C-alpha positions in Angstrom: 90.9 63.1 95.5 90.0 62.1 99.0 91.3 63.8 102.1 91.3 62.5 105.6 90.3 64.6 108.5 93.9 64.9 109.7 95.1 65.9 106.2 92.4 68.6 106.0 93.2 69.8 109.5 97.0 70.1 108.6 96.1 72.0 105.4 94.0 74.5 107.4 96.7 74.9 110.0 99.3 75.6 107.3 97.0 78.2 105.6 96.4 79.9 108.9 100.1 80.2 109.6 100.8 81.7 106.2 98.0 84.3 106.7 99.3 85.2 110.2 102.8 85.7 108.9 101.6 88.0 106.1 99.6 90.1 108.6 102.6 90.3 111.0 104.7 91.6 108.1 102.1 94.2 107.2 101.9 95.2 110.9 105.7 95.8 111.0 105.6 97.9 107.9 102.8 100.1 109.4 105.0 100.8 112.4 108.0 101.7 110.2 105.8 103.9 108.1 104.5 105.7 111.2 108.1 106.1 112.6 109.4 107.4 109.3 106.5 109.9 109.0 107.1 111.4 112.4 110.9 111.5 112.0 110.4 113.2 108.6 108.3 116.0 110.1 110.1 116.2 113.5 113.7 115.1 112.9 115.1 113.5 116.1 111.7 113.3 117.7 112.5 109.9 119.2 115.4 111.4 121.2 114.0 114.9 121.8 110.5 114.1 123.1 109.6 112.4 126.3 108.3 108.8 126.0 104.7 110.0 126.7 104.9 112.9 124.2 106.3 110.7 121.5 103.6 108.1 122.1 100.9 110.8 121.9 102.4 112.0 118.7 102.5 108.5 117.2 98.9 107.9 118.3 97.7 111.1 116.7 99.6 110.5 113.5 98.4 106.8 113.3 94.8 108.1 113.4 95.5 110.6 110.7 97.2 107.9 108.5 94.4 105.3 109.2 96.9 102.9 110.7 96.1 100.3 113.4 96.9 101.2 117.0 99.5 98.3 116.9 101.6 100.5 114.6 102.1 102.9 117.6 103.7 100.1 119.7 105.9 99.1 116.7 107.0 102.8 116.2 107.7 103.1 119.9 109.9 100.0 119.7 111.8 101.5 116.8 112.3 104.7 118.7 114.0 102.6 121.5 111.2 102.3 124.0 110.9 98.6 124.8 110.3 95.6 122.8 108.1 95.7 119.7 107.1 92.1 120.0 108.3 89.3 122.2 109.2 87.2 119.1 111.1 89.9 117.3 
């Protein structure tokens, strides 16, 4: 089977898009996991704590859970503090 350069380039682009979408889904699940973890231990934390205290709590918990720092941004978005992603 012979492939032209353009066919090969298109295959690589498709593969990169699939990998990027999978990583994005994983990132969202990390944010949800972080949000749920804090809400489980501190019910109503998203409405009781100040934005900065909540962000600090999410950052500390993300470190403990071994999650990416992006999970903090996602959790803050779920708590009602700004957009999580521009595409969401």
